[in-house]
C-alpha positions, -999 to 999 in steps of 0.1 A, spaced: 0 0 0 28 24 8 44 17 -26 11 26 -43 7 58 -23 43 68 -30 36 64 -68 3 83 -66 20 111 -46 48 115 -73 22 114 -100 2 142 -82 34 163 -82 40 159 -119 3 164 -128 5 199 -113 39 206 -130 25 194 -164 -7 215 -161 14 246 -153 38 240 -181 8 234 -205 -5 268 -195 26 282 -213 32 257 -241 -4 246 -250 -24 278 -244 1 306 -249 27 292 -272 56 300 -247 81 272 -253 97 272 -219 128 252 -212 132 266 -177 102 252 -159 123 226 -141 146 255 -129 117 272 -112 106 239 -97 141 237 -82 140 273 -70 108 266 -51 122 235 -36 155 251 -25 137 283 -12 114 262 10 143 240 22 165 269 31 138 288 49 126 258 70 160 241 76 183 271 80 160 299 90 135 279 111 104 291 93 71 272 95 62 252 65 33 274 53 50 308 52 81 290 37 59 275 10 42 308 2 75 326 1 89 300 -23 59 306 -46 66 344 -44 103 339 -51 94 319 -82 70 346 -94 94 375 -88 124 358 -104 104 346 -134 90 381 -140 125 396 -139 138 370 -163 107 372 -186 107 409 -191 139 410 -212 136 376 -227 99 375 -238 106 400 -266 129 375 -283 115 354 -310 118 318 -323 150 300 -315 166 329 -296 138 327 -270 142 289 -266 180 292 -263 176 320 -237 154 299 -215 176 269 -220 204 292 -207 183 301 -177 180 264 -169 217 260 -170 224 291 -150 201 282 -122 217 247 -119 252 262 -118 242 288 -92 228 261 -70 260 241 -73 283 271 -66 263 289 -38 275 262 -14 271 282 18 234 286 10 225 255 -10 251 230 3 263 227 -33 262 192 -48 253 176 -15 219 191 -13 199 199 18 188 171 41 160 167 67 135 192 53 107 191 79 73 178 69 42 200 72 26 199 106 -9 204 117 -15 208 154 9 187 175 25 164 150 40 163 115 24 146 86 36 111 82 46 92 50 18 74 33 -18 86 32 -14 119 51 14 131 28 -5 119 -3 -36 138 7 -15 169 14 3 167 -20 -29 158 -38 -47 188 -23 -20 213 -34 -19 197 -69 -56 200 -72 -54 237 -62 -28 242 -90 -47 223 -116 -79 241 -106 -62 275 -109 -50 266 -144 -85 254 -154 -101 286 -141 -76 308 -158 -80 291 -192 -118 289 -189 -120 326 -184 -121 352 -212 -83 351 -210 -85 319 -230 -92 338 -262 -63 362 -256 -39 334 -249 -49 314 -280 -47 345 -302 -11 350 -290 -3 313 -296 -17 313 -332 -4 346 -344 12 374 -324 9 399 -352 -28 395 -354 -30 396 -316 -12 429 -316 -36 442 -342 -65 433 -320 -51 455 -292 -36 427 -271 -4 436 -252 15 404 -262 47 411 -242 28 419 -210 5 389 -213 35 366 -219 52 379 -188 21 375 -167 15 339 -179 52 330 -176 52 343 -140 20 326 -130 32 292 -144 66 296 -128 51 305 -95 30 273 -97 62 253 -104 79 269 -74 50 260 -52 51 224 -63 88 224 -58 83 234 -22 57 206 -18 82 181 -33 108 193 -8 85 185 21 76 152 6 111 139 -2 127 157 27 158 163 5 166 186 -23 196 184 -47 205 200 -80 203 167 -99 166 165 -94 159 197 -114 181 194 -145 177 190 -182 165 154 -180 136 165 -159 128 193 -183 127 168 -212 105 145 -191 80 174 -185 78 182 -222 72 145 -230 44 144 -204 27 175 -219 28 161 -255 20 125 -246 -11 135 -226 -21 162 -250 -20 200 -248 -48 224 -238 -66 198 -217 -66 189 -180 -72 153 -189 -39 154 -208 -21 169 -179 -32 139 -158 -28 112 -185 8 122 -195 25 119 -161 4 89 -152 15 69 -183 51 80 -183 56 74 -146 38 41 -144 53 27 -176 88 21 -161 72 6 -130 58 -23 -151 93 -37 -154 96 -42 -116 74 -72 -121 94 -88 -149 121 -114 -140 155 -100 -148 174 -133 -155 195 -128 -185 179 -95 -194 193 -59 -193 160 -44 -182 174 -9 -179 183 -9 -216 151 -26 -227 131 -1 -206 148 29 -223 142 14 -257 105 7 -251 101 42 -235 116 58 -266 94 36 -289 63 46 -270 71 83 -275 78 78 -312 46 58 -319 25 84 -301 41 113 -321 35 94 -354 -1 81 -348 -14 105 -322 6 138 -326 -21 157 -306 -15 135 -276 -37 108 -261 -63 133 -248 -57 162 -272 -83 171 -297 -61 189 -322 -69 223 -335 
């Protein structure tokens, strides 16, 4: 039971991350390669404030969300005016810069060794324990994030975002402030990622730079496109499938088989087949 709850908790974390990333990619056309960086910023901010500064979990989590929002806005303001490949490369650079800063700010982040013993959230006299209590906590925060994304894209803002995604020139001609809207969306999505990063720090009780690198960013993109963009069902399906798929191999006998290599090959094959036969994703409905 604890194994199942652990899997469900991790899936809940990635569902919220995927939904917030889809707010940028699917709805606004912002091809962000720095989402994992803000997830890491939130995790480190919460860990530093609770472990080193002695803050309570709730103000630390809210502060981590605020840090993510402010930093993302400061980054987005100069970058958002770039177009095409330059924009993607700039955000890719942000991802690398954040990882290197975490590694080199050793007095604050403990460098490559990470921060241990992040305290769990507490209600009343005791902390939440591993298993059902932590799953319910993570699932509740994930539901809040997904609900916020759904409310945002169900509002009149949906038309504004989709106009920007389809053609920025036409959006400008309609009186839409494209640059400001992109900064706002980028900041909101990044703040959500930072919030989930704080929640992940409380759940795993350990943060290190290896958990927020390029591989994670690629995984998040895969989850968005496998599940399907512009749909909450896709944000749930993508992480669920890609996180559960490797777990199937735990039940296969390993005698004479290099399961790690077979798993990687089948994982890649799954992505290729989906992109060929279902390019809009499993839950996507196309244009």
